[in-house]
N, C-alpha and C positions, 0 to 999 in steps of 0.2 A: 962392424953391427951384429949384435946380441940376438939369434931369434928366438923365438918362445915356439915351442912345439906347439902342433896343430892341436893337439889335445886339450893344453891348457887354455887356445884361442877360444875355442868351442864352449869350453864350462865357462869364462868370462862372458861369453856372448849370453850364455842362458842366463847366467845370474844377472845381466843388466836388463833381459827379457823379462824374467820374471818380476824384479824388481820393478816396472813398467806396468806390468799386468796388475800387480798389486797395489799400487799407487791407484791405479784405476778404478780396479775392484773397490777400495777402501774409501775413494771420492765420491761413487755412485752409491755403496751403503752409504756412507756419511748424509750424500743429498736426497737418496730415498728415506734416512730415519728423521730430516728434516722435513722434507713432504709430508710425512704420514703424523708427524707433532703437527703440522699447520693445519691440518686437514680435521675440522671440526665437526661434531656429530650430535646430534639431538632424539629423543626419545619422548615425544610429542604427546600429552595427555588428549585424550579422545572428547570430543563436547557433542554434544546434540544441538544446530544451528535452525533457528526459523528462516528456512528459506519464501519468500514471497515472490508472487508472480506480476508484474505491471498490467495493469487492464485500462484501454482507455474508456474515459464515463465522463459525468455530470451530477453535479449537487442541484437539487431542488428544494423549495422552502415553500411553507405555507405561510405568504405573507402580504400585506397590501400597502400600498403606495402613501405615503404623506407629502402632502402638495403643499409649495410655497406660497406664501399668502403676496408676496410681492418680491420683483426682483431688488439684488443687494448682498450686504457682506453678511456672512452668517457666523452668528458666535454661537458657537455652542455649550448649553449647557449640562450634557449630561455626556458620559463615557460611550466610546462604542461598544458593541455587547453588553450593555446593561439591560437589566429588569425596568420596564418603567409601566406606573399606573396611568389610567385612563384620566387623562384632563391635568396629568403633572407635565411642569413649562418645561420646555425640550431645548427649545435654541431662541435667538431674539433675531430678527431680518432687519438690518441698518441701512436705509435706501434714502439719501437726498435729507438729511433731517429728520427721517420718522424712524420709528423704532415699532416693530411687529414683533409681537410673543405668539410662539407656536406650541401649543399644546399637543398631547398624545392623545389622538382620536380612541385610543381603546390600548389596554392592558397590553405588554408583549414583552420581545428583546429587539431593541432596538439598533440597527444597523445603520450607519452612515456611508450610505452609498445605496443605488438605484439597480433596481433590474429591468432586464427590455420586454421581461413578462412577468404577469403576478400569476398566483394560481391559489383559488379559494378552497380548492380540496386534492387529495391526491389522483382521483378520477383525472381532473385535469392536468395532473402532470403527465399522467398515466399516455393522454391521449396528445402530448405534446410532443412533437417531432424532431423540432427544428433544435439547434441551439440553445442555450442559457449564456445572459451574459449579465456581469457585474461591473459597475463603474461608482470609483468613491466620489464621493458628496464634496463638490469645490467648494473654497473658501468664498468664493463670490458665485450665487445664484442668478440664473436669468431667468426672465419672466415667464410666468406658465410653467414653470419647472416642478419636477419630483425632487421631494428637498433629502427625501430618509425612508426607510423602510421599518417596517416593525414587522415580527414576526411573530403569530399567534400559539407559535411552544416552540421549544428549544429541539426539535427533532428535523434533520436532515435525510432526506429521503435521495437516495443514489441512484442512477441509470449507467450500467456498466454494459456492453457486448459481450453477450452470453459465450461462455466456457466452461471447459471441464473445470476451471477452479470455483464456479458458482453454483455448481448440480447439489451442493449442500442446501438446508433452511437456515442455518445459521451460519456465518463466514466470522474471519477476525479481519478487520483492515489496521494498518501498520500507520499509528500516527507519531510523529518523531521515538520510533524505534518502539513503540508501545500499543500493543493490540486491543482494537477497540471491537466491542462486539454488534455485528450487524445482521439484523433477522428480513428473510425474504418475506414481500408481500407480495410479488408476480413475479412471473416468466414468462418469454415466449420466445418464440424461434430467434429474434434478433436482440432480444433486451431481457436484462432481470433486475429489477428492482427492491434496494435494500430500505431498510428504517434505520437507522443510526441515532440515539438519544444523546445530546447535549454536543459541545464540542465543535459548537457552529463555525467558530472562524478558522479551524482548520483545513473547511473544505469551499469554503466560498472562492470564487473562481479556479477551481482545482477540475483538471483534465485529465487527469490519470491517478490511480489508487492502487496500492501496496497490498493485496491478498495471500493469506497467509494460505503457503499451498501444502508445508510438510514440514517434518526435520529432518537433516543429512545430519548423519554423521562423518565428522572431520576433524581436524587437527589445525590449530593456530599457527600459522607462519609469518616471519617477514616476507615481504613481496620479492627482498633479494636473492632469495634460495630459490626462486623459480629461472625455469631456465627453458628455453625451447630449442626442439630439434629441427626446426624448420619446417613443418607441419605442427607438432602441436605444443602444447604446454603441457612441463612436468615439472618433477625434481627428482633430484639422486638418493636412493636410499640403499639403506644396507642391507641383504638377505640372503642368511647360510653366509657369510660371509663374501658375497660378491655386490658388488656395487650394480647397482638398476639404475635404468631410468625408468619411470612410470608415469603416465599423464593423469593429468587430474582435473577437474572442474573448481575453480575458485569462484569464492562467494565473498566479496570487499567487507572487511568486518570496522576498519577505520583507514587513517591515510598511511600507515604502515605495515598494517597487518591484513591476510587474508583466511577464511576458512578453505582449507584445500581439503576433497573429498575425493578419493583416487579412483580410478575408473572401472579398477577391478574389484572395489568395494573391499580389500582388504586392506585392514588397519589394527593387525593383529602385531604387536611388537613392531610398530613403525618406528626405526632409524632414519629419520631424515639428515644429509649432507649439507653444512649449511655453509662451505665453500664448494659450491661447485665449480668453480673456474680450473680446482687443484685434481678432478676427478674424471675418467672416464669409464662410457657405460661397457660394464661386462668384466673389469678387472677386479683382480683379487684384492681384498682389503682385511689387513689383520693391523688393529689396534695396539 
């Protein structure tokens, strides 16, 4: 049998080992290239987002009841939340073959529903300490029942539990995402009372109000980029070529997006990682 010299055996062994390391190194580099290529980032624009605070409260109205002349089926002739004139025909009550016409006893805004308490002035509202309740008018009314309500004006008086957000003499209450001006009429240790013009139908039976607190500077992000470190919620960002986890406070913008405000307040050149599952906190990032 022909024997190879020891030096040649060692040389071949070195060649084989070097080739293996070269293949492993090439694979790692290629895998790293694919991973970096898969990582997506975005440099989001800042926005000023109006932040609101939910405050418990109730809405009150200066109004009076309209009594039904008889039990029976209610045929409404006027739409809800419509202004009616005094002596205007608003509905008919049909009972046992008889029909009773019901006329507005005074001018005002018609509500097809009844309150558990009626108020003739703001002073009466302020002195009332219980909860207010509103019930819609049923299709069939009982005997000796209140049929509907008429508001003397289109003002809503809101009673809210006093807080820091209610210190101003005028605040904004958000209705369907839009700010509505409310002027303070009275404040005590327990409650603050505000007057709001119009938009009565949005405040019926409300027990919580969204009060403007201030603007927060943040970025709009898809909810999918949010991650948790086990204790806090945050996002991965790139800062000075290093991936960092920063905690954020979020505000729901819609079903899929949030406004994210970093807890450190630093929004300068905020580059957010859109593929958080591909990165780790503290690793170097090179695009």
